N, CA, C and O atoms as a Tinker XYZ file with bonds, in Angstrom:
   304  protein
     1  N    -28.836000    7.963000  -87.585000    73     2
     2  CA   -29.096000    6.669000  -86.819000    64     1     3
     3  C    -27.849000    6.160000  -86.350000    63     2     4     5
     4  O    -26.803000    6.291000  -86.986000    81     3
     5  N    -27.947000    5.532000  -85.152000    73     3     6
     6  CA   -26.857000    4.962000  -84.470000    64     5     7
     7  C    -26.849000    3.481000  -84.642000    63     6     8     9
     8  O    -27.900000    2.851000  -84.760000    81     7
     9  N    -25.603000    2.887000  -84.660000    73     7    10
    10  CA   -25.367000    1.399000  -84.837000    64     9    11
    11  C    -24.633000    0.872000  -83.700000    63    10    12    13
    12  O    -23.569000    1.391000  -83.365000    81    11
    13  N    -25.165000   -0.207000  -83.032000    73    11    14
    14  CA   -24.504000   -0.844000  -81.816000    64    13    15
    15  C    -23.201000   -1.403000  -82.271000    63    14    16    17
    16  O    -23.127000   -2.005000  -83.342000    81    15
    17  N    -22.167000   -1.224000  -81.493000    73    15    18
    18  CA   -20.809000   -1.752000  -81.742000    64    17    19
    19  C    -20.632000   -3.086000  -80.972000    63    18    20    21
    20  O    -21.160000   -3.280000  -79.877000    81    19
    21  N    -19.898000   -3.944000  -81.578000    73    19    22
    22  CA   -19.314000   -5.204000  -80.881000    64    21    23
    23  C    -18.192000   -4.786000  -79.946000    63    22    24    25
    24  O    -17.636000   -3.700000  -80.109000    81    23
    25  N    -17.843000   -5.616000  -78.971000    73    23    26
    26  CA   -16.773000   -5.338000  -78.116000    64    25    27
    27  C    -15.492000   -5.058000  -78.862000    63    26    28    29
    28  O    -14.753000   -4.142000  -78.504000    81    27
    29  N    -15.209000   -5.859000  -79.927000    73    27    30
    30  CA   -14.043000   -5.585000  -80.739000    64    29    31
    31  C    -14.059000   -4.297000  -81.438000    63    30    32    33
    32  O    -13.032000   -3.636000  -81.595000    81    31
    33  N    -15.275000   -3.914000  -81.882000    73    31    34
    34  CA   -15.395000   -2.562000  -82.602000    64    33    35
    35  C    -15.168000   -1.441000  -81.582000    63    34    36    37
    36  O    -14.511000   -0.450000  -81.899000    81    35
    37  N    -15.646000   -1.570000  -80.489000    73    35    38
    38  CA   -15.501000   -0.508000  -79.346000    64    37    39
    39  C    -13.989000   -0.328000  -79.159000    63    38    40    41
    40  O    -13.477000    0.790000  -79.221000    81    39
    41  N    -13.297000   -1.421000  -78.934000    73    39    42
    42  CA   -11.879000   -1.414000  -78.671000    64    41    43
    43  C    -11.074000   -0.739000  -79.787000    63    42    44    45
    44  O    -10.213000    0.117000  -79.580000    81    43
    45  N    -11.430000   -1.197000  -80.971000    73    43    46
    46  CA   -10.704000   -0.698000  -82.184000    64    45    47
    47  C    -10.941000    0.884000  -82.337000    63    46    48    49
    48  O    -10.023000    1.634000  -82.667000    81    47
    49  N    -12.139000    1.296000  -82.092000    73    47    50
    50  CA   -12.504000    2.687000  -82.308000    64    49    51
    51  C    -11.880000    3.489000  -81.090000    63    50    52    53
    52  O    -11.394000    4.605000  -81.277000    81    51
    53  N    -11.901000    2.955000  -79.961000    73    51    54
    54  CA   -11.194000    3.597000  -78.827000    64    53    55
    55  C     -9.733000    3.757000  -79.043000    63    54    56    57
    56  O     -9.157000    4.807000  -78.756000    81    55
    57  N     -9.155000    2.763000  -79.526000    73    55    58
    58  CA    -7.645000    2.804000  -79.767000    64    57    59
    59  C     -7.393000    3.847000  -80.915000    63    58    60    61
    60  O     -6.419000    4.597000  -80.838000    81    59
    61  N     -8.191000    3.898000  -81.897000    73    59    62
    62  CA    -7.959000    4.824000  -83.086000    64    61    63
    63  C     -8.036000    6.235000  -82.527000    63    62    64    65
    64  O     -7.319000    7.099000  -83.030000    81    63
    65  N     -8.898000    6.549000  -81.468000    73    63    66
    66  CA    -8.960000    7.909000  -80.960000    64    65    67
    67  C     -8.223000    8.116000  -79.680000    63    66    68    69
    68  O     -8.338000    9.177000  -79.065000    81    67
    69  N     -7.477000    7.149000  -79.260000    73    67    70
    70  CA    -6.758000    7.249000  -77.936000    64    69    71
    71  C     -7.544000    7.269000  -76.702000    63    70    72    73
    72  O     -7.146000    7.865000  -75.702000    81    71
    73  N     -8.738000    6.582000  -76.753000    73    71    74
    74  CA    -9.618000    6.507000  -75.581000    64    73    75
    75  C     -9.325000    5.204000  -74.745000    63    74    76    77
    76  O     -8.954000    4.144000  -75.250000    81    75
    77  N     -9.537000    5.416000  -73.418000    73    75    78
    78  CA    -9.351000    4.289000  -72.523000    64    77    79
    79  C    -10.618000    4.152000  -71.728000    63    78    80    81
    80  O    -11.349000    5.120000  -71.514000    81    79
    81  N    -10.881000    2.880000  -71.270000    73    79    82
    82  CA   -12.084000    2.749000  -70.311000    64    81    83
    83  C    -11.809000    3.245000  -69.006000    63    82    84    85
    84  O    -10.762000    2.979000  -68.415000    81    83
    85  N    -12.745000    3.982000  -68.521000    73    83    86
    86  CA   -12.579000    4.577000  -67.060000    64    85    87
    87  C    -13.873000    4.350000  -66.316000    63    86    88    89
    88  O    -14.918000    4.104000  -66.918000    81    87
    89  N    -13.795000    4.436000  -64.992000    73    87    90
    90  CA   -14.923000    4.416000  -64.034000    64    89    91
    91  C    -14.785000    5.561000  -63.128000    63    90    92    93
    92  O    -13.694000    5.905000  -62.671000    81    91
    93  N    -15.977000    6.192000  -62.850000    73    91    94
    94  CA   -16.044000    7.231000  -61.843000    64    93    95
    95  C    -15.709000    6.558000  -60.409000    63    94    96    97
    96  O    -16.261000    5.525000  -60.029000    81    95
    97  N    -14.788000    7.229000  -59.697000    73    95    98
    98  CA   -14.314000    6.665000  -58.429000    64    97    99
    99  C    -15.555000    6.445000  -57.540000    63    98   100   101
   100  O    -16.464000    7.272000  -57.464000    81    99
   101  N    -15.533000    5.279000  -56.877000    73    99   102
   102  CA   -16.598000    4.947000  -55.879000    64   101   103
   103  C    -17.998000    4.839000  -56.499000    63   102   104   105
   104  O    -18.993000    4.789000  -55.776000    81   103
   105  N    -18.074000    4.805000  -57.811000    73   103   106
   106  CA   -19.428000    4.616000  -58.455000    64   105   107
   107  C    -19.337000    3.528000  -59.537000    63   106   108   109
   108  O    -18.244000    3.132000  -59.942000    81   107
   109  N    -20.429000    3.083000  -59.967000    73   107   110
   110  CA   -20.534000    2.066000  -61.051000    64   109   111
   111  C    -20.960000    2.759000  -62.306000    63   110   112   113
   112  O    -21.943000    2.359000  -62.931000    81   111
   113  N    -20.234000    3.812000  -62.704000    73   111   114
   114  CA   -20.407000    4.589000  -63.925000    64   113   115
   115  C    -19.112000    4.519000  -64.804000    63   114   116   117
   116  O    -18.029000    4.870000  -64.335000    81   115
   117  N    -19.241000    4.068000  -66.062000    73   115   118
   118  CA   -18.111000    3.891000  -66.875000    64   117   119
   119  C    -18.230000    4.899000  -68.045000    63   118   120   121
   120  O    -19.296000    5.430000  -68.359000    81   119
   121  N    -17.105000    5.106000  -68.632000    73   119   122
   122  CA   -17.124000    5.831000  -69.886000    64   121   123
   123  C    -15.733000    5.707000  -70.601000    63   122   124   125
   124  O    -14.781000    5.171000  -70.035000    81   123
   125  N    -15.658000    6.211000  -71.833000    73   123   126
   126  CA   -14.376000    6.140000  -72.565000    64   125   127
   127  C    -13.759000    7.573000  -72.472000    63   126   128   129
   128  O    -14.463000    8.541000  -72.761000    81   127
   129  N    -12.513000    7.726000  -72.092000    73   127   130
   130  CA   -11.966000    8.999000  -71.880000    64   129   131
   131  C    -10.543000    8.985000  -72.514000    63   130   132   133
   132  O     -9.842000    7.973000  -72.508000    81   131
   133  N    -10.179000   10.118000  -73.038000    73   131   134
   134  CA    -8.789000   10.389000  -73.457000    64   133   135
   135  C     -7.831000   10.827000  -72.375000    63   134   136   137
   136  O     -6.703000   10.351000  -72.250000    81   135
   137  N     -8.348000   11.762000  -71.602000    73   135   138
   138  CA    -7.651000   12.376000  -70.419000    64   137   139
   139  C     -8.397000   12.396000  -69.196000    63   138   140   141
   140  O     -8.776000   13.474000  -68.737000    81   139
   141  N     -8.671000   11.204000  -68.565000    73   139   142
   142  CA    -9.549000   11.230000  -67.371000    64   141   143
   143  C     -8.939000   12.079000  -66.235000    63   142   144   145
   144  O     -7.745000   12.033000  -65.943000    81   143
   145  N     -9.802000   12.816000  -65.652000    73   143   146
   146  CA    -9.394000   13.621000  -64.428000    64   145   147
   147  C     -9.300000   12.779000  -63.258000    63   146   148   149
   148  O     -9.491000   11.563000  -63.273000    81   147
   149  N     -8.979000   13.510000  -62.180000    73   147   150
   150  CA    -8.858000   12.682000  -60.841000    64   149   151
   151  C    -10.088000   12.106000  -60.313000    63   150   152   153
   152  O    -10.006000   11.387000  -59.318000    81   151
   153  N    -11.292000   12.348000  -60.890000    73   151   154
   154  CA   -12.563000   11.796000  -60.408000    64   153   155
   155  C    -12.667000   10.366000  -61.061000    63   154   156   157
   156  O    -13.602000    9.644000  -60.716000    81   155
   157  N    -11.764000    9.933000  -61.972000    73   155   158
   158  CA   -11.843000    8.642000  -62.607000    64   157   159
   159  C    -10.648000    7.796000  -62.365000    63   158   160   161
   160  O     -9.558000    8.267000  -62.039000    81   159
   161  N    -10.900000    6.460000  -62.543000    73   159   162
   162  CA    -9.869000    5.437000  -62.426000    64   161   163
   163  C     -9.917000    4.660000  -63.670000    63   162   164   165
   164  O    -10.984000    4.257000  -64.135000    81   163
   165  N     -8.732000    4.436000  -64.235000    73   163   166
   166  CA    -8.702000    3.541000  -65.439000    64   165   167
   167  C     -9.017000    2.143000  -65.103000    63   166   168   169
   168  O     -8.561000    1.653000  -64.071000    81   167
   169  N     -9.809000    1.427000  -65.949000    73   167   170
   170  CA   -10.222000    0.076000  -65.609000    64   169   171
   171  C     -9.990000   -0.823000  -66.902000    63   170   172   173
   172  O     -9.774000   -0.359000  -68.021000    81   171
   173  N    -10.061000   -2.122000  -66.599000    73   171   174
   174  CA    -9.777000   -3.017000  -67.730000    64   173   175
   175  C    -11.021000   -3.076000  -68.696000    63   174   176   177
   176  O    -12.132000   -2.710000  -68.313000    81   175
   177  N    -10.793000   -3.531000  -69.908000    73   175   178
   178  CA   -11.836000   -3.737000  -70.769000    64   177   179
   179  C    -12.950000   -4.637000  -70.328000    63   178   180   181
   180  O    -14.132000   -4.419000  -70.596000    81   179
   181  N    -12.511000   -5.661000  -69.636000    73   179   182
   182  CA   -13.415000   -6.688000  -69.072000    64   181   183
   183  C    -14.421000   -6.048000  -68.061000    63   182   184   185
   184  O    -15.629000   -6.279000  -68.110000    81   183
   185  N    -13.843000   -5.240000  -67.156000    73   183   186
   186  CA   -14.688000   -4.530000  -66.229000    64   185   187
   187  C    -15.575000   -3.604000  -66.911000    63   186   188   189
   188  O    -16.762000   -3.559000  -66.589000    81   187
   189  N    -15.093000   -2.848000  -67.844000    73   187   190
   190  CA   -15.912000   -1.922000  -68.689000    64   189   191
   191  C    -17.200000   -2.633000  -69.302000    63   190   192   193
   192  O    -18.333000   -2.176000  -69.156000    81   191
   193  N    -16.928000   -3.717000  -69.953000    73   191   194
   194  CA   -18.013000   -4.462000  -70.549000    64   193   195
   195  C    -18.931000   -5.172000  -69.592000    63   194   196   197
   196  O    -20.119000   -5.346000  -69.863000    81   195
   197  N    -18.334000   -5.615000  -68.386000    73   195   198
   198  CA   -19.164000   -6.121000  -67.387000    64   197   199
   199  C    -20.217000   -5.114000  -66.793000    63   198   200   201
   200  O    -21.371000   -5.458000  -66.538000    81   199
   201  N    -19.749000   -3.890000  -66.601000    73   199   202
   202  CA   -20.654000   -2.894000  -66.157000    64   201   203
   203  C    -21.736000   -2.540000  -67.198000    63   202   204   205
   204  O    -22.908000   -2.372000  -66.859000    81   203
   205  N    -21.330000   -2.437000  -68.425000    73   203   206
   206  CA   -22.302000   -2.225000  -69.554000    64   205   207
   207  C    -23.343000   -3.287000  -69.515000    63   206   208   209
   208  O    -24.536000   -2.983000  -69.522000    81   207
   209  N    -22.920000   -4.576000  -69.473000    73   207   210
   210  CA   -23.874000   -5.661000  -69.474000    64   209   211
   211  C    -24.871000   -5.615000  -68.202000    63   210   212   213
   212  O    -26.089000   -5.757000  -68.310000    81   211
   213  N    -24.251000   -5.416000  -67.085000    73   211   214
   214  CA   -24.989000   -5.379000  -65.895000    64   213   215
   215  C    -26.022000   -4.318000  -65.889000    63   214   216   217
   216  O    -27.108000   -4.508000  -65.340000    81   215
   217  N    -25.714000   -3.188000  -66.492000    73   215   218
   218  CA   -26.682000   -2.013000  -66.522000    64   217   219
   219  C    -27.521000   -1.962000  -67.907000    63   218   220   221
   220  O    -28.214000   -0.996000  -68.226000    81   219
   221  N    -27.371000   -3.083000  -68.652000    73   219   222
   222  CA   -28.073000   -3.031000  -69.944000    64   221   223
   223  C    -27.781000   -1.910000  -70.849000    63   222   224   225
   224  O    -28.682000   -1.280000  -71.403000    81   223
   225  N    -26.541000   -1.657000  -71.004000    73   223   226
   226  CA   -26.011000   -0.572000  -71.774000    64   225   227
   227  C    -25.177000   -1.109000  -72.950000    63   226   228   229
   228  O    -24.821000   -2.287000  -72.916000    81   227
   229  N    -24.833000   -0.302000  -74.017000    73   227   230
   230  CA   -24.114000   -0.681000  -75.112000    64   229   231
   231  C    -23.442000    0.525000  -75.710000    63   230   232   233
   232  O    -23.928000    1.628000  -75.455000    81   231
   233  N    -22.378000    0.437000  -76.478000    73   231   234
   234  CA   -21.740000    1.468000  -77.138000    64   233   235
   235  C    -22.369000    1.462000  -78.509000    63   234   236   237
   236  O    -22.482000    0.430000  -79.170000    81   235
   237  N    -22.804000    2.739000  -78.942000    73   235   238
   238  CA   -23.295000    2.973000  -80.245000    64   237   239
   239  C    -22.415000    3.887000  -81.033000    63   238   240   241
   240  O    -21.601000    4.584000  -80.428000    81   239
   241  N    -22.512000    3.939000  -82.325000    73   239   242
   242  CA   -21.690000    4.898000  -83.127000    64   241   243
   243  C    -22.620000    5.500000  -84.190000    63   242   244   245
   244  O    -23.474000    4.817000  -84.754000    81   243
   245  N    -22.421000    6.818000  -84.446000    73   243   246
   246  CA   -23.148000    7.554000  -85.356000    64   245   247
   247  C    -22.458000    7.371000  -86.845000    63   246   248   249
   248  O    -21.323000    6.917000  -86.992000    81   247
   249  N    -23.190000    7.732000  -87.771000    73   247   250
   250  CA   -22.506000    7.879000  -89.060000    64   249   251
   251  C    -21.170000    8.729000  -89.053000    63   250   252   253
   252  O    -20.178000    8.364000  -89.683000    81   251
   253  N    -21.209000    9.801000  -88.353000    73   251   254
   254  CA   -20.079000   10.592000  -88.283000    64   253   255
   255  C    -18.856000   10.110000  -87.463000    63   254   256   257
   256  O    -17.777000   10.702000  -87.458000    81   255
   257  N    -19.135000    8.940000  -86.746000    73   255   258
   258  CA   -18.086000    8.395000  -85.864000    64   257   259
   259  C    -18.202000    8.711000  -84.461000    63   258   260   261
   260  O    -17.305000    8.344000  -83.702000    81   259
   261  N    -19.198000    9.347000  -84.026000    73   259   262
   262  CA   -19.405000    9.834000  -82.558000    64   261   263
   263  C    -19.935000    8.598000  -81.788000    63   262   264   265
   264  O    -21.004000    8.085000  -82.118000    81   263
   265  N    -19.189000    8.116000  -80.758000    73   263   266
   266  CA   -19.598000    7.027000  -79.951000    64   265   267
   267  C    -20.263000    7.537000  -78.677000    63   266   268   269
   268  O    -19.874000    8.525000  -78.056000    81   267
   269  N    -21.378000    6.717000  -78.322000    73   267   270
   270  CA   -22.107000    7.087000  -77.153000    64   269   271
   271  C    -22.685000    5.869000  -76.429000    63   270   272   273
   272  O    -23.224000    4.968000  -77.073000    81   271
   273  N    -22.581000    5.836000  -75.126000    73   271   274
   274  CA   -23.118000    4.684000  -74.333000    64   273   275
   275  C    -24.629000    4.973000  -74.101000    63   274   276   277
   276  O    -25.005000    6.031000  -73.596000    81   275
   277  N    -25.428000    4.046000  -74.468000    73   275   278
   278  CA   -26.890000    4.178000  -74.376000    64   277   279
   279  C    -27.521000    2.793000  -74.022000    63   278   280   281
   280  O    -26.851000    1.761000  -74.057000    81   279
   281  N    -28.824000    2.820000  -73.685000    73   279   282
   282  CA   -29.518000    1.634000  -73.347000    64   281   283
   283  C    -29.347000    0.556000  -74.469000    63   282   284   285
   284  O    -29.385000    0.880000  -75.656000    81   283
   285  N    -29.178000   -0.594000  -74.105000    73   283   286
   286  CA   -28.802000   -1.717000  -75.071000    64   285   287
   287  C    -30.011000   -2.018000  -75.967000    63   286   288   289
   288  O    -29.785000   -2.682000  -76.979000    81   287
   289  N    -31.287000   -1.607000  -75.719000    73   287   290
   290  CA   -32.264000   -1.914000  -76.509000    64   289   291
   291  C    -32.940000   -0.723000  -77.319000    63   290   292   293
   292  O    -34.078000   -0.792000  -77.785000    81   291
   293  N    -32.108000    0.366000  -77.427000    73   291   294
   294  CA   -32.511000    1.564000  -78.132000    64   293   295
   295  C    -32.989000    1.286000  -79.490000    63   294   296   297
   296  O    -34.049000    1.794000  -79.853000    81   295
   297  N    -32.348000    0.567000  -80.241000    73   295   298
   298  CA   -32.605000    0.340000  -81.618000    64   297   299
   299  C    -33.041000   -1.033000  -82.009000    63   298   300   301
   300  O    -33.001000   -1.432000  -83.173000    81   299
   301  N    -33.482000   -1.784000  -80.935000    73   299   302
   302  CA   -33.975000   -3.232000  -81.213000    64   301   303
   303  C    -35.387000   -3.174000  -81.648000    63   302   304
   304  O    -35.991000   -4.210000  -81.925000    81   303
């Protein structure tokens, strides 16, 4: 089962694993990445969370620590 993370938890987990918020160039698609390629641009945490909110998405974590961006109402 996955658990939805708060913004603070997302940042803490991302920092723990060396991940940064990125956006696909010229698109409204975000993700967390350790080594983004040239298709991505690093963005602020504020922009990252704004896109998630706009698209009704959230970051979830599994028991094993795997984070995934999914629909905000998956487990409601």
